[in-house]
Backbone atoms as SQL, in Angstrom:
CREATE TABLE atoms (id INTEGER PRIMARY KEY, chain TEXT, resi INTEGER, resn TEXT, atom TEXT, x REAL, y REAL, z REAL);
INSERT INTO atoms VALUES
  (1, 'A', 1, 'UNK', 'N', 0.849, -1.183, 0.000),
  (2, 'A', 1, 'UNK', 'CA', 0.000, 0.000, 0.000),
  (3, 'A', 1, 'UNK', 'C', 0.887, 1.235, 0.000),
  (4, 'A', 2, 'UNK', 'N', 0.510, 2.196, -0.823),
  (5, 'A', 2, 'UNK', 'CA', 1.245, 3.462, -0.889),
  (6, 'A', 2, 'UNK', 'C', 0.289, 4.593, -0.557),
  (7, 'A', 3, 'UNK', 'N', 0.645, 5.385, 0.449),
  (8, 'A', 3, 'UNK', 'CA', -0.180, 6.513, 0.873),
  (9, 'A', 3, 'UNK', 'C', 0.624, 7.790, 0.719),
  (10, 'A', 4, 'UNK', 'N', -0.001, 8.782, 0.077),
  (11, 'A', 4, 'UNK', 'CA', 0.651, 10.069, -0.132),
  (12, 'A', 4, 'UNK', 'C', -0.272, 11.184, 0.345),
  (13, 'A', 5, 'UNK', 'N', 0.303, 12.132, 1.061),
  (14, 'A', 5, 'UNK', 'CA', -0.402, 13.339, 1.454),
  (15, 'A', 5, 'UNK', 'C', 0.111, 14.452, 0.549),
  (16, 'A', 6, 'UNK', 'N', -0.801, 15.050, -0.199),
  (17, 'A', 6, 'UNK', 'CA', -0.430, 16.124, -1.108),
  (18, 'A', 6, 'UNK', 'C', -0.711, 17.456, -0.445),
  (19, 'A', 7, 'UNK', 'N', 0.279, 18.304, -0.396),
  (20, 'A', 7, 'UNK', 'CA', 0.093, 19.623, 0.204),
  (21, 'A', 7, 'UNK', 'C', 1.379, 20.407, 0.221),
  (22, 'A', 8, 'UNK', 'N', 1.238, 21.705, 0.308),
  (23, 'A', 8, 'UNK', 'CA', 2.393, 22.591, 0.231),
  (24, 'A', 8, 'UNK', 'C', 3.077, 22.834, 1.569),
  (25, 'A', 9, 'UNK', 'N', 2.587, 22.217, 2.621),
  (26, 'A', 9, 'UNK', 'CA', 3.216, 22.371, 3.929),
  (27, 'A', 9, 'UNK', 'C', 2.445, 23.252, 4.893),
  (28, 'A', 10, 'UNK', 'N', 1.206, 23.574, 4.555),
  (29, 'A', 10, 'UNK', 'CA', 0.381, 24.415, 5.424),
  (30, 'A', 10, 'UNK', 'C', -0.064, 23.630, 6.667),
  (31, 'A', 11, 'UNK', 'N', -0.702, 24.304, 7.585),
  (32, 'A', 11, 'UNK', 'CA', -1.155, 23.671, 8.827),
  (33, 'A', 11, 'UNK', 'C', -2.144, 22.533, 8.551),
  (34, 'A', 12, 'UNK', 'N', -3.036, 22.722, 7.594),
  (35, 'A', 12, 'UNK', 'CA', -4.009, 21.663, 7.266),
  (36, 'A', 12, 'UNK', 'C', -3.306, 20.436, 6.687),
  (37, 'A', 13, 'UNK', 'N', -2.282, 20.660, 5.894),
  (38, 'A', 13, 'UNK', 'CA', -1.522, 19.548, 5.319),
  (39, 'A', 13, 'UNK', 'C', -0.825, 18.753, 6.427),
  (40, 'A', 14, 'UNK', 'N', -0.253, 19.444, 7.371),
  (41, 'A', 14, 'UNK', 'CA', 0.402, 18.795, 8.506),
  (42, 'A', 14, 'UNK', 'C', -0.612, 18.026, 9.343),
  (43, 'A', 15, 'UNK', 'N', -1.776, 18.610, 9.535),
  (44, 'A', 15, 'UNK', 'CA', -2.830, 17.939, 10.308),
  (45, 'A', 15, 'UNK', 'C', -3.293, 16.680, 9.601),
  (46, 'A', 16, 'UNK', 'N', -3.413, 16.724, 8.272),
  (47, 'A', 16, 'UNK', 'CA', -3.805, 15.527, 7.531),
  (48, 'A', 16, 'UNK', 'C', -2.762, 14.428, 7.699),
  (49, 'A', 17, 'UNK', 'N', -1.494, 14.777, 7.665),
  (50, 'A', 17, 'UNK', 'CA', -0.434, 13.784, 7.879),
  (51, 'A', 17, 'UNK', 'C', -0.552, 13.149, 9.262),
  (52, 'A', 18, 'UNK', 'N', -0.756, 13.973, 10.266),
  (53, 'A', 18, 'UNK', 'CA', -0.884, 13.485, 11.639),
  (54, 'A', 18, 'UNK', 'C', -2.085, 12.559, 11.785),
  (55, 'A', 19, 'UNK', 'N', -3.213, 12.968, 11.245),
  (56, 'A', 19, 'UNK', 'CA', -4.425, 12.146, 11.345),
  (57, 'A', 19, 'UNK', 'C', -4.305, 10.858, 10.534),
  (58, 'A', 20, 'UNK', 'N', -3.619, 10.927, 9.404),
  (59, 'A', 20, 'UNK', 'CA', -3.416, 9.726, 8.597),
  (60, 'A', 20, 'UNK', 'C', -2.574, 8.714, 9.364),
  (61, 'A', 21, 'UNK', 'N', -1.521, 9.192, 10.013),
  (62, 'A', 21, 'UNK', 'CA', -0.687, 8.316, 10.842),
  (63, 'A', 21, 'UNK', 'C', -1.518, 7.680, 11.961),
  (64, 'A', 22, 'UNK', 'N', -2.406, 8.460, 12.582),
  (65, 'A', 22, 'UNK', 'CA', -3.263, 7.945, 13.650),
  (66, 'A', 22, 'UNK', 'C', -4.226, 6.887, 13.106),
  (67, 'A', 23, 'UNK', 'N', -4.758, 7.113, 11.916),
  (68, 'A', 23, 'UNK', 'CA', -5.671, 6.142, 11.303),
  (69, 'A', 23, 'UNK', 'C', -4.938, 4.840, 10.996),
  (70, 'A', 24, 'UNK', 'N', -3.720, 4.945, 10.507),
  (71, 'A', 24, 'UNK', 'CA', -2.926, 3.742, 10.232),
  (72, 'A', 24, 'UNK', 'C', -2.640, 2.971, 11.513),
  (73, 'A', 25, 'UNK', 'N', -2.358, 3.702, 12.584),
  (74, 'A', 25, 'UNK', 'CA', -2.125, 3.054, 13.878),
  (75, 'A', 25, 'UNK', 'C', -3.397, 2.363, 14.357),
  (76, 'A', 26, 'UNK', 'N', -4.537, 3.026, 14.179),
  (77, 'A', 26, 'UNK', 'CA', -5.832, 2.453, 14.564),
  (78, 'A', 26, 'UNK', 'C', -6.107, 1.162, 13.791),
  (79, 'A', 27, 'UNK', 'N', -5.696, 1.129, 12.524),
  (80, 'A', 27, 'UNK', 'CA', -5.893, -0.049, 11.680),
  (81, 'A', 27, 'UNK', 'C', -4.787, -1.092, 11.854),
  (82, 'A', 28, 'UNK', 'N', -3.795, -0.745, 12.681),
  (83, 'A', 28, 'UNK', 'CA', -2.643, -1.611, 12.926),
  (84, 'A', 28, 'UNK', 'C', -1.878, -1.903, 11.633),
  (85, 'A', 29, 'UNK', 'N', -1.701, -0.873, 10.823),
  (86, 'A', 29, 'UNK', 'CA', -0.956, -0.985, 9.575),
  (87, 'A', 29, 'UNK', 'C', 0.345, -0.194, 9.683),
  (88, 'A', 30, 'UNK', 'N', 1.416, -0.800, 9.214),
  (89, 'A', 30, 'UNK', 'CA', 2.694, -0.108, 9.179),
  (90, 'A', 30, 'UNK', 'C', 2.965, 0.296, 7.736),
  (91, 'A', 31, 'UNK', 'N', 2.564, 1.502, 7.406),
  (92, 'A', 31, 'UNK', 'CA', 2.725, 2.036, 6.060),
  (93, 'A', 31, 'UNK', 'C', 3.392, 3.396, 6.181),
  (94, 'A', 32, 'UNK', 'N', 4.364, 3.644, 5.343),
  (95, 'A', 32, 'UNK', 'CA', 5.023, 4.947, 5.331),
  (96, 'A', 32, 'UNK', 'C', 4.155, 5.942, 4.565),
  (97, 'A', 33, 'UNK', 'N', 3.942, 7.091, 5.154),
  (98, 'A', 33, 'UNK', 'CA', 3.165, 8.148, 4.509),
  (99, 'A', 33, 'UNK', 'C', 4.139, 9.101, 3.829),
  (100, 'A', 34, 'UNK', 'N', 4.011, 9.179, 2.510),
  (101, 'A', 34, 'UNK', 'CA', 4.874, 10.072, 1.736),
  (102, 'A', 34, 'UNK', 'C', 4.224, 11.435, 1.629),
  (103, 'A', 35, 'UNK', 'N', 4.988, 12.470, 1.908),
  (104, 'A', 35, 'UNK', 'CA', 4.484, 13.837, 1.791),
  (105, 'A', 35, 'UNK', 'C', 4.954, 14.418, 0.467),
  (106, 'A', 36, 'UNK', 'N', 4.002, 14.836, -0.347),
  (107, 'A', 36, 'UNK', 'CA', 4.298, 15.402, -1.659),
  (108, 'A', 36, 'UNK', 'C', 3.994, 16.892, -1.607),
  (109, 'A', 37, 'UNK', 'N', 5.031, 17.715, -1.741),
  (110, 'A', 37, 'UNK', 'CA', 4.829, 19.157, -1.646),
  (111, 'A', 37, 'UNK', 'C', 5.125, 19.896, -2.951),
  (112, 'A', 38, 'UNK', 'N', 5.694, 19.189, -3.916),
  (113, 'A', 38, 'UNK', 'CA', 5.997, 19.816, -5.200),
  (114, 'A', 38, 'UNK', 'C', 4.702, 20.083, -5.962),
  (115, 'A', 39, 'UNK', 'N', 4.458, 21.331, -6.296),
  (116, 'A', 39, 'UNK', 'CA', 3.198, 21.731, -6.913),
  (117, 'A', 39, 'UNK', 'C', 2.973, 21.017, -8.244),
  (118, 'A', 40, 'UNK', 'N', 4.026, 20.742, -8.977),
  (119, 'A', 40, 'UNK', 'CA', 3.874, 20.028, -10.264),
  (120, 'A', 40, 'UNK', 'C', 3.402, 18.596, -10.042),
  (121, 'A', 41, 'UNK', 'N', 3.960, 17.947, -9.033),
  (122, 'A', 41, 'UNK', 'CA', 3.531, 16.584, -8.711),
  (123, 'A', 41, 'UNK', 'C', 2.080, 16.574, -8.241),
  (124, 'A', 42, 'UNK', 'N', 1.705, 17.555, -7.433),
  (125, 'A', 42, 'UNK', 'CA', 0.330, 17.649, -6.950),
  (126, 'A', 42, 'UNK', 'C', -0.621, 17.841, -8.123),
  (127, 'A', 43, 'UNK', 'N', -0.279, 18.737, -9.029),
  (128, 'A', 43, 'UNK', 'CA', -1.129, 19.004, -10.189),
  (129, 'A', 43, 'UNK', 'C', -1.213, 17.790, -11.119),
  (130, 'A', 44, 'UNK', 'N', -0.177, 16.966, -11.149),
  (131, 'A', 44, 'UNK', 'CA', -0.189, 15.755, -11.976),
  (132, 'A', 44, 'UNK', 'C', -1.287, 14.789, -11.536),
  (133, 'A', 45, 'UNK', 'N', -1.683, 14.878, -10.272),
  (134, 'A', 45, 'UNK', 'CA', -2.787, 14.062, -9.770),
  (135, 'A', 45, 'UNK', 'C', -4.142, 14.681, -10.110),
  (136, 'A', 46, 'UNK', 'N', -4.135, 15.887, -10.656),
  (137, 'A', 46, 'UNK', 'CA', -5.377, 16.582, -10.970),
  (138, 'A', 46, 'UNK', 'C', -5.962, 17.303, -9.770),
  (139, 'A', 47, 'UNK', 'N', -5.171, 17.465, -8.738),
  (140, 'A', 47, 'UNK', 'CA', -5.626, 18.103, -7.503),
  (141, 'A', 47, 'UNK', 'C', -5.409, 19.613, -7.600),
  (142, 'A', 48, 'UNK', 'N', -6.486, 20.358, -7.357),
  (143, 'A', 48, 'UNK', 'CA', -6.394, 21.816, -7.395),
  (144, 'A', 48, 'UNK', 'C', -6.564, 22.437, -6.009),
  (145, 'A', 49, 'UNK', 'N', -6.948, 21.618, -5.032),
  (146, 'A', 49, 'UNK', 'CA', -7.176, 22.105, -3.678),
  (147, 'A', 49, 'UNK', 'C', -6.524, 21.136, -2.698),
  (148, 'A', 50, 'UNK', 'N', -5.644, 21.655, -1.856),
  (149, 'A', 50, 'UNK', 'CA', -4.966, 20.809, -0.882),
  (150, 'A', 50, 'UNK', 'C', -5.484, 21.097, 0.515),
  (151, 'A', 51, 'UNK', 'N', -5.282, 20.181, 1.434),
  (152, 'A', 51, 'UNK', 'CA', -4.563, 18.930, 1.315),
  (153, 'A', 51, 'UNK', 'C', -5.392, 17.868, 0.592),
  (154, 'A', 52, 'UNK', 'N', -4.703, 16.828, 0.153),
  (155, 'A', 52, 'UNK', 'CA', -5.366, 15.708, -0.511),
  (156, 'A', 52, 'UNK', 'C', -4.694, 14.417, -0.074),
  (157, 'A', 53, 'UNK', 'N', -5.448, 13.331, -0.151),
  (158, 'A', 53, 'UNK', 'CA', -4.918, 12.021, 0.212),
  (159, 'A', 53, 'UNK', 'C', -4.988, 11.110, -1.000),
  (160, 'A', 54, 'UNK', 'N', -3.877, 10.449, -1.277),
  (161, 'A', 54, 'UNK', 'CA', -3.796, 9.503, -2.385),
  (162, 'A', 54, 'UNK', 'C', -3.446, 8.133, -1.808),
  (163, 'A', 55, 'UNK', 'N', -4.263, 7.136, -2.137),
  (164, 'A', 55, 'UNK', 'CA', -4.004, 5.775, -1.701),
  (165, 'A', 55, 'UNK', 'C', -3.832, 4.919, -2.948),
  (166, 'A', 56, 'UNK', 'N', -2.679, 4.316, -3.070),
  (167, 'A', 56, 'UNK', 'CA', -2.350, 3.476, -4.228),
  (168, 'A', 56, 'UNK', 'C', -2.647, 4.169, -5.552),
  (169, 'A', 57, 'UNK', 'N', -2.265, 5.439, -5.648),
  (170, 'A', 57, 'UNK', 'CA', -2.401, 6.183, -6.888),
  (171, 'A', 57, 'UNK', 'C', -3.761, 6.804, -7.141),
  (172, 'A', 58, 'UNK', 'N', -4.732, 6.570, -6.247),
  (173, 'A', 58, 'UNK', 'CA', -6.083, 7.109, -6.411),
  (174, 'A', 58, 'UNK', 'C', -6.325, 8.252, -5.421),
  (175, 'A', 59, 'UNK', 'N', -6.739, 9.403, -5.936),
  (176, 'A', 59, 'UNK', 'CA', -7.066, 10.531, -5.071),
  (177, 'A', 59, 'UNK', 'C', -8.375, 10.212, -4.347),
  (178, 'A', 60, 'UNK', 'N', -8.324, 10.150, -3.029),
  (179, 'A', 60, 'UNK', 'CA', -9.503, 9.802, -2.229),
  (180, 'A', 60, 'UNK', 'C', -10.335, 11.025, -1.860),
  (181, 'A', 61, 'UNK', 'N', -9.691, 12.158, -1.662),
  (182, 'A', 61, 'UNK', 'CA', -10.379, 13.420, -1.396),
  (183, 'A', 61, 'UNK', 'C', -9.369, 14.539, -1.490),
  (184, 'A', 62, 'UNK', 'N', -9.883, 15.758, -1.597),
  (185, 'A', 62, 'UNK', 'CA', -9.017, 16.935, -1.661),
  (186, 'A', 62, 'UNK', 'C', -9.732, 18.122, -1.044),
  (187, 'A', 63, 'UNK', 'N', -8.953, 19.025, -0.454),
  (188, 'A', 63, 'UNK', 'CA', -9.484, 20.279, 0.054),
  (189, 'A', 63, 'UNK', 'C', -10.070, 20.250, 1.444),
  (190, 'A', 64, 'UNK', 'N', -9.854, 19.155, 2.176),
  (191, 'A', 64, 'UNK', 'CA', -10.384, 19.087, 3.541),
  (192, 'A', 64, 'UNK', 'C', -9.549, 18.127, 4.377),
  (193, 'A', 65, 'UNK', 'N', -9.804, 18.123, 5.677),
  (194, 'A', 65, 'UNK', 'CA', -9.085, 17.235, 6.583),
  (195, 'A', 65, 'UNK', 'C', -10.117, 16.401, 7.350),
  (196, 'A', 66, 'UNK', 'N', -10.351, 15.162, 6.899),
  (197, 'A', 66, 'UNK', 'CA', -11.319, 14.296, 7.591),
  (198, 'A', 66, 'UNK', 'C', -10.820, 13.903, 8.985),
  (199, 'A', 67, 'UNK', 'N', -11.748, 13.444, 9.823),
  (200, 'A', 67, 'UNK', 'CA', -11.336, 12.965, 11.137),
  (201, 'A', 67, 'UNK', 'C', -10.669, 11.592, 11.009),
  (202, 'A', 68, 'UNK', 'N', -10.084, 11.122, 12.077),
  (203, 'A', 68, 'UNK', 'CA', -9.305, 9.878, 12.062),
  (204, 'A', 68, 'UNK', 'C', -10.171, 8.690, 11.671),
  (205, 'A', 69, 'UNK', 'N', -11.395, 8.610, 12.179),
  (206, 'A', 69, 'UNK', 'CA', -12.269, 7.482, 11.854),
  (207, 'A', 69, 'UNK', 'C', -12.603, 7.445, 10.364),
  (208, 'A', 70, 'UNK', 'N', -12.883, 8.598, 9.781),
  (209, 'A', 70, 'UNK', 'CA', -13.185, 8.656, 8.348),
  (210, 'A', 70, 'UNK', 'C', -11.952, 8.259, 7.537),
  (211, 'A', 71, 'UNK', 'N', -10.793, 8.710, 7.960),
  (212, 'A', 71, 'UNK', 'CA', -9.559, 8.335, 7.273),
  (213, 'A', 71, 'UNK', 'C', -9.329, 6.830, 7.341),
  (214, 'A', 72, 'UNK', 'N', -9.591, 6.229, 8.497),
  (215, 'A', 72, 'UNK', 'CA', -9.431, 4.778, 8.637),
  (216, 'A', 72, 'UNK', 'C', -10.341, 4.045, 7.668),
  (217, 'A', 73, 'UNK', 'N', -11.582, 4.517, 7.515),
  (218, 'A', 73, 'UNK', 'CA', -12.506, 3.883, 6.566),
  (219, 'A', 73, 'UNK', 'C', -12.004, 4.017, 5.134),
  (220, 'A', 74, 'UNK', 'N', -11.503, 5.185, 4.791),
  (221, 'A', 74, 'UNK', 'CA', -10.984, 5.425, 3.436),
  (222, 'A', 74, 'UNK', 'C', -9.795, 4.516, 3.156),
  (223, 'A', 75, 'UNK', 'N', -8.882, 4.419, 4.095),
  (224, 'A', 75, 'UNK', 'CA', -7.673, 3.612, 3.916),
  (225, 'A', 75, 'UNK', 'C', -8.017, 2.125, 3.855),
  (226, 'A', 76, 'UNK', 'N', -8.957, 1.695, 4.671),
  (227, 'A', 76, 'UNK', 'CA', -9.322, 0.279, 4.722),
  (228, 'A', 76, 'UNK', 'C', -10.083, -0.194, 3.491),
  (229, 'A', 77, 'UNK', 'N', -10.726, 0.738, 2.785),
  (230, 'A', 77, 'UNK', 'CA', -11.537, 0.312, 1.635),
  (231, 'A', 77, 'UNK', 'C', -10.727, 0.116, 0.374);
C-alpha cells in the first residue's frame, strides 16, 4: 500500500499527515506516509485544492481534513 499526502506544507496539510498516521495506527498498519509538496507533482494528480490524500495512486479526497475514523474507513476500503 502506498499513501501520499499532497500539500504545500500548510497547517491543514500537517494535520492531515498526523491524522493519517493515527488512522494507520488504529488499523494496525505499518505504512510509510509520503508527503508530496511539489506543486507540479500535486497538479499531476489533478488536484487543485490541498490537502489531498492519495491511496495506491487514487485521489480519495481533496481540500479538507477528515477525522481519524473517516480516514481509517478510506484507507481500509
